[in-house]
C-alpha positions in Angstrom: -35.3 86.0 34.7 -35.7 85.1 38.4 -32.7 85.3 40.6 -30.7 82.2 40.2 -28.6 80.2 42.8 -27.4 77.2 41.0 -24.8 74.5 41.4 -23.2 72.8 38.4 -24.2 69.5 40.1 -28.0 69.9 39.7 -29.8 66.9 38.3 -31.2 67.6 34.8 -34.6 69.3 34.8 -37.2 67.2 33.0 -40.7 68.3 32.3 -42.7 67.3 30.3 -42.8 75.2 12.0 -44.2 78.0 12.5 -43.8 80.6 9.9 -43.0 83.3 12.4 -39.7 85.0 12.1 -38.2 83.3 9.1 -35.3 85.3 7.8 -34.8 85.4 4.1 -31.3 84.3 3.3 -30.7 87.0 0.9 -30.5 85.1 2.1 -20.1 68.2 21.5 -18.9 58.6 40.1 -18.6 59.6 42.9 -21.2 59.7 45.6 -24.7 59.8 44.0 -26.0 61.3 47.3 -23.9 64.5 46.7 -25.9 65.4 43.6 -29.2 64.8 45.4 -28.1 66.8 48.4 -27.1 69.8 46.3 -30.3 69.9 44.2 -32.0 73.3 44.5 -35.7 73.5 43.9 -36.5 75.5 40.7 -39.7 77.5 40.1 -41.9 76.4 37.3 -41.2 78.0 34.0 -43.0 81.3 33.5 -44.2 80.2 30.0 -43.9 77.3 27.6 -41.1 77.4 25.1 -41.5 75.6 21.9 -38.2 74.6 20.1 -38.0 74.9 16.4 -38.8 71.3 15.7 -42.1 71.6 17.5 -42.9 74.8 15.7 -42.1 73.0 12.4 -44.6 70.2 13.3 -47.2 72.8 14.3 -46.8 74.4 10.9 -47.5 71.1 9.2 -43.9 70.9 8.0 -44.7 73.7 5.6 -41.2 74.8 4.7 -40.2 71.2 3.9 -43.2 70.0 2.0 -42.4 68.2 -1.3 -38.6 68.3 -0.6 -35.9 65.7 -0.5 -33.9 66.5 2.6 -30.9 65.6 4.7 -30.6 66.0 8.5 -27.6 67.0 10.6 -28.5 66.1 14.2 -27.6 64.2 17.3 -29.4 62.9 20.4 -30.2 66.4 21.6 -32.5 66.9 18.5 -35.7 66.1 20.2 -39.2 67.5 21.1 -40.5 67.8 24.7 -41.7 64.2 24.6 -38.2 63.0 23.8 -39.1 62.1 20.2 -36.0 62.3 18.0 -36.1 64.8 15.1 -34.8 61.8 13.0 -38.1 60.0 13.6 -40.2 63.1 13.3 -38.9 63.9 9.9 -38.7 60.3 8.8 -42.5 60.0 9.3 -43.4 63.5 8.2 -46.0 63.7 5.5 -44.9 64.9 2.1 -41.2 65.1 3.3 -38.6 62.7 2.0 -35.7 62.2 4.5 -33.0 60.7 2.4 -29.8 60.9 4.4 -28.4 61.7 7.9 -25.3 63.6 8.6 -23.2 62.8 11.7 -21.3 65.5 13.7 -18.8 64.7 16.5 -20.1 61.9 18.7 -22.5 60.7 16.0 -26.2 60.9 15.1 -27.1 58.6 18.0 -24.3 59.8 20.4 -22.5 56.5 20.4 -19.0 57.8 19.6 -16.9 59.3 22.5 -15.1 62.6 22.4 -12.6 62.9 19.6 -13.6 59.4 18.2 -13.3 58.9 14.4 -16.6 58.5 12.6 -17.1 56.4 9.5 -20.1 56.4 7.1 -22.7 53.9 8.3 -26.4 53.0 8.2 -28.8 54.1 10.9 -30.2 51.0 12.5 -33.6 52.5 13.3 -34.5 54.0 9.9 -32.2 52.2 7.5 -31.0 55.6 6.2 -27.4 56.2 5.2 -25.3 58.2 7.6 -22.6 60.4 6.2 -19.8 61.2 8.7 -18.8 64.9 9.1 -16.2 64.0 11.7 -14.0 61.5 9.9 -12.2 61.9 6.6 -14.0 65.1 5.9 -15.8 67.7 8.0 -17.4 69.4 5.0 -20.2 67.7 3.1 -19.0 66.8 -0.4 -21.0 67.5 -3.5 -21.8 63.7 -3.7 -23.2 63.8 -0.2 -25.6 66.6 -1.1 -26.5 65.3 -4.5 -30.3 65.1 -5.1 -31.2 67.1 -1.9 -33.4 70.2 -1.9 -32.5 71.1 1.7 -30.5 70.0 4.8 -32.1 70.5 8.2 -29.9 71.2 11.3 -31.2 70.4 14.8 -28.7 70.2 17.6 -28.8 71.7 21.1 -26.2 74.5 21.2 -24.2 75.4 24.3 -23.5 79.1 23.4 -19.7 78.7 23.4 -17.5 79.1 20.3 -15.2 76.1 20.8 -18.1 73.6 20.8 -17.7 71.9 17.4 -21.4 71.6 16.4 -21.6 75.2 15.3 -18.4 74.7 13.2 -20.1 71.7 11.5 -23.1 74.0 10.8 -20.9 76.6 9.2 -19.2 74.1 7.0 -22.6 72.6 6.0 -23.9 76.1 5.1 -20.9 76.8 2.9 -21.1 73.4 1.1 -24.8 73.8 0.6 -24.3 77.4 -0.7 -21.9 76.0 -3.3 -24.4 73.3 -4.4 -27.6 75.4 -4.3 -29.0 73.4 -1.4 -31.1 75.2 1.2 -30.2 75.0 4.9 -33.1 74.9 7.5 -32.1 75.5 11.1 -34.5 74.4 13.8 -33.8 76.9 16.5 -33.2 76.0 20.1 -32.5 77.9 23.3 -29.0 79.2 24.1 -28.5 77.6 27.5 -26.4 80.6 28.7 -29.2 83.0 27.8 -29.0 85.7 25.1 -27.4 88.5 27.1 -23.9 87.3 27.9 -21.1 88.1 25.4 -17.5 87.4 26.5 -14.1 86.8 24.9 -12.4 88.4 21.9 -13.3 87.2 18.4 -10.9 84.8 16.7 -7.8 86.5 15.3 -5.8 85.7 12.2 -3.6 82.6 12.6 -5.9 81.0 15.2 -8.9 79.8 13.1 -9.6 76.1 13.6 -12.4 73.6 13.9 -12.8 74.8 17.6 -12.5 78.5 16.5 -14.2 78.5 13.2 -15.7 82.0 13.2 -14.6 85.5 14.2 -17.1 85.7 17.0 -16.6 86.1 20.8 -16.1 83.0 22.9 -19.6 83.4 24.4 -21.7 85.0 21.6 -25.1 85.5 23.2 -27.1 84.2 20.2 -29.3 81.2 19.5 -28.0 78.9 16.8 -30.5 80.3 14.4 -29.5 83.9 15.0 -25.8 82.8 14.8 -26.3 81.1 11.5 -28.0 84.2 10.1 -25.2 86.5 11.3 -22.5 84.2 9.8 -24.4 84.0 6.5 -25.0 87.7 6.2 -21.7 89.1 7.6 -19.3 87.0 5.5 -17.8 85.0 8.4 -18.1 81.6 6.9 -14.6 81.1 5.4 -14.7 77.3 5.4 -12.6 74.4 6.7 -9.4 75.6 5.0 -9.8 79.3 5.7 -10.8 80.2 2.2 -10.8 83.9 1.5 -14.2 84.0 -0.2 -17.5 83.8 1.6 -20.2 81.6 0.3 -23.8 82.3 1.3 -26.5 79.7 1.4 -30.2 79.9 1.1 -31.0 79.9 4.9 -34.3 79.4 6.6 -34.6 79.5 10.4 -37.6 78.0 12.0 -37.9 80.1 15.2 -38.8 79.0 18.7 -41.9 80.3 20.4 -41.9 81.7 24.0 -38.1 82.1 24.4 -36.6 85.3 25.8 -33.1 86.5 26.0 -33.0 86.5 29.8 -33.8 82.8 29.9 -31.2 80.1 30.8 -32.1 76.5 29.9 -33.7 75.9 33.3 -36.2 78.6 32.6 -37.5 76.9 29.4 -39.2 73.9 30.9 -37.7 71.7 28.2 -36.0 68.4 28.8 -32.2 68.4 28.5 -30.5 65.6 26.5 -26.8 65.8 26.7 -25.4 67.0 23.4 -22.0 65.5 24.2 -20.8 63.1 26.9 -19.3 65.8 29.2 -22.4 68.1 29.1 -24.8 65.9 31.0 -26.7 68.8 32.7 -27.9 72.2 31.7 -25.5 73.6 34.3 -22.6 71.8 32.5 -23.2 74.2 29.6 -22.6 77.1 32.0 -19.5 75.4 33.3 -18.0 74.7 29.8 -16.9 78.3 29.2 -16.1 78.8 32.9 -13.6 76.0 33.2 -13.0 74.5 29.8 -10.3 76.8 28.6 -8.2 76.1 31.6 -8.9 72.4 31.1 -7.0 72.5 27.8 -3.7 73.0 29.8 -4.0 69.8 31.7 -2.8 71.8 34.7 -5.7 70.8 37.1 -8.7 68.6 36.9 -12.0 70.4 36.1 -14.4 67.7 37.0 -14.2 65.8 33.7 -13.9 62.1 34.7 -16.0 62.9 37.8 -19.7 63.6 38.3 -19.4 67.4 37.8 -17.7 68.1 34.5 -16.5 71.7 34.2 -17.7 72.3 37.7 -14.6 72.5 39.8 -10.8 72.9 39.9 -8.7 70.3 41.7 -5.3 68.5 41.8 -3.3 66.3 44.2 -1.0 69.2 45.1 -3.6 71.8 45.8 -4.4 73.0 49.4 -8.2 73.2 49.1 -8.7 75.5 52.1 -6.0 77.9 51.1 -7.4 78.1 47.5 -10.9 78.8 48.8 -9.6 81.5 51.1 -7.6 83.2 48.4 -10.5 83.1 46.0 -12.9 84.4 48.6 -10.5 87.3 49.1 -10.9 88.2 45.4 -14.6 88.7 45.8 -15.3 87.3 42.3 -18.5 88.9 41.1 -21.5 86.6 41.2 -19.5 83.5 42.2 -18.9 81.6 45.4 -16.6 78.7 46.1 -16.5 75.7 48.5 -13.7 73.2 49.1 -14.1 69.8 47.4 -12.2 66.5 47.6 -12.9 63.7 45.1 -11.5 60.8 43.1 -12.2 60.8 39.3 -13.2 57.5 37.9 -11.8 58.0 34.4 -9.1 60.0 32.7 -5.5 60.6 33.7 -6.5 61.4 37.3 -8.6 58.3 37.7 -8.3 56.9 41.3 -6.3 59.9 42.6 -7.6 61.9 45.5 -7.8 65.5 44.3 -8.4 68.7 46.4 -9.7 72.0 45.2 -12.8 74.1 44.9 -16.2 73.8 43.4 -17.9 77.0 42.2 -21.4 78.3 42.2 -23.2 81.2 40.5 -24.8 83.2 43.3 -25.8 86.0 40.9 -25.7 84.7 37.3 -26.5 88.0 35.8 -23.5 89.6 37.5 -21.1 86.8 36.8 -18.6 86.8 34.0 -18.4 83.1 33.1 -15.1 82.9 31.3 -13.3 84.9 34.0 -13.8 82.2 36.7 -11.0 80.0 35.4 -8.6 82.9 35.2 -9.2 84.0 38.8 -8.5 80.4 39.8 -5.2 80.5 37.7 -4.3 83.7 39.5 -5.0 82.2 42.9 -3.0 79.1 42.1 0.0 81.2 41.0 -0.2 83.2 44.2 -0.2 80.0 46.3 2.1 77.9 44.2 4.3 80.2 42.2 6.8 77.4 41.2 4.0 75.6 39.2 3.8 76.9 35.6 0.5 76.1 33.9 1.8 77.2 30.5 4.1 74.3 29.7 5.4 73.5 26.3 3.0 71.4 24.2 -0.2 72.7 25.8 0.0 76.3 24.8 -1.0 75.9 21.2 -4.3 74.3 22.0 -5.0 76.8 24.7 -4.4 79.7 22.3 -6.5 78.0 19.6 -9.4 77.7 22.0 -9.0 81.3 23.0 -8.8 82.3 19.4 -5.7 84.4 20.1 -2.4 84.4 22.0 -3.0 87.9 23.3 -5.0 86.8 26.3 -2.3 84.4 27.5 0.5 86.8 26.8 -1.3 89.5 28.8 -2.0 87.1 31.7 1.6 85.8 31.9 3.0 89.3 32.4 1.4 89.6 35.9 -0.7 86.5 36.5 -3.6 88.9 37.3 -7.0 88.1 35.9 -7.8 91.8 35.7 -4.9 92.4 33.3 -6.2 89.6 31.0 -9.7 90.9 31.2 -8.8 94.1 29.3 -7.5 92.1 26.3 -10.2 89.4 26.6 -13.2 91.8 26.5 -11.8 94.3 24.0 -14.3 93.8 21.2 -17.3 92.7 23.2 -19.3 95.9 22.8 -18.7 96.0 19.1 -20.0 92.5 18.6 -23.1 93.2 20.7 -23.9 96.1 18.5 -23.3 94.1 15.4 -25.4 91.1 16.5 -28.5 93.0 17.7 -29.8 93.3 14.1 -29.9 89.5 14.0 -32.0 89.1 17.1 -35.1 87.1 16.6 -36.3 87.3 20.2 
């Protein structure tokens, strides 16, 4: 992968089933000129990447022929010409699309973060839409009745707390119980396939935002992850059942993707998979700032034009924060001062001060550590301000999948002390996951 100097403010990069590696399943306004001014010219992709949906079309829908199917997707399920996977499968020859399943934000992306979803009818196709983010998050036997397979096609972000992979796992478990096949149309991991960070979820901290015992950044495509979950017995279900249920799993692989590619290397269009991931760079920022965002301690750009791209508050001295962070020499990361007014959320209309961060050497950077270095600097500058206030800690720990990281950090407020606990099982997971690599 070419050397990357990227800002989390870049405009989205628009450009324009094969049999391949199927594995048997023995298987979520400020100044417009700022975004334009910060845009960095990107080299053309080295080769064309075909997502799973395009490989499926290329194969003549072979793995779905003659089947009655359901589809779990959202607006990010598209081909390079921005055609929805809903429309592609609805019009596919010898394939009968019977029902749509809606994850968080809905099939058409018309429900905001955390909003309740009810069953409905899709206006474009007339198909019934069954909600998996309402009264139930697990498909019921009635929802799956009469189906031969359920297809999954959602752009992943490569981070464990993003709820779409949890929906996939619950779908796989329910389909396994009912003898229904799951077909995953693979897509790029926007973080690439080489970064693994954060400890796996530990007992007592499993939830819909920490569904599987995998690292926070897991370094797999969604198809690879589904295969690992299915084969390694990690799919315990919504209620933490002790038994693992496997499903018949088929992964329609991509063509042309490599593990050293971030999304900008693929040449594919980015459609925001959830409201606060508007750009490919937002996916890089999600694990870099999102954990800290759970504390409500500082604004991380949500409610402004660069969600997950900065750290700011009314009480922060931006120049002092930048100077302190520069003194840490955070590997692969640079900071600049920033001042802005969010247009929504609890900080709406307030003038905030802080830092925006940039990856100057993406390969060297440890994404999740950025927010912890910021926490260390804020404690050094403002020791009387406690980020770990009552009421926020439980969500923070659930996102981390453990309380060990927080406990280690609170002892010294040093990011280096947290790192030992946070990275303790990374190498073991890398070794485990390699046998599921498809690329």
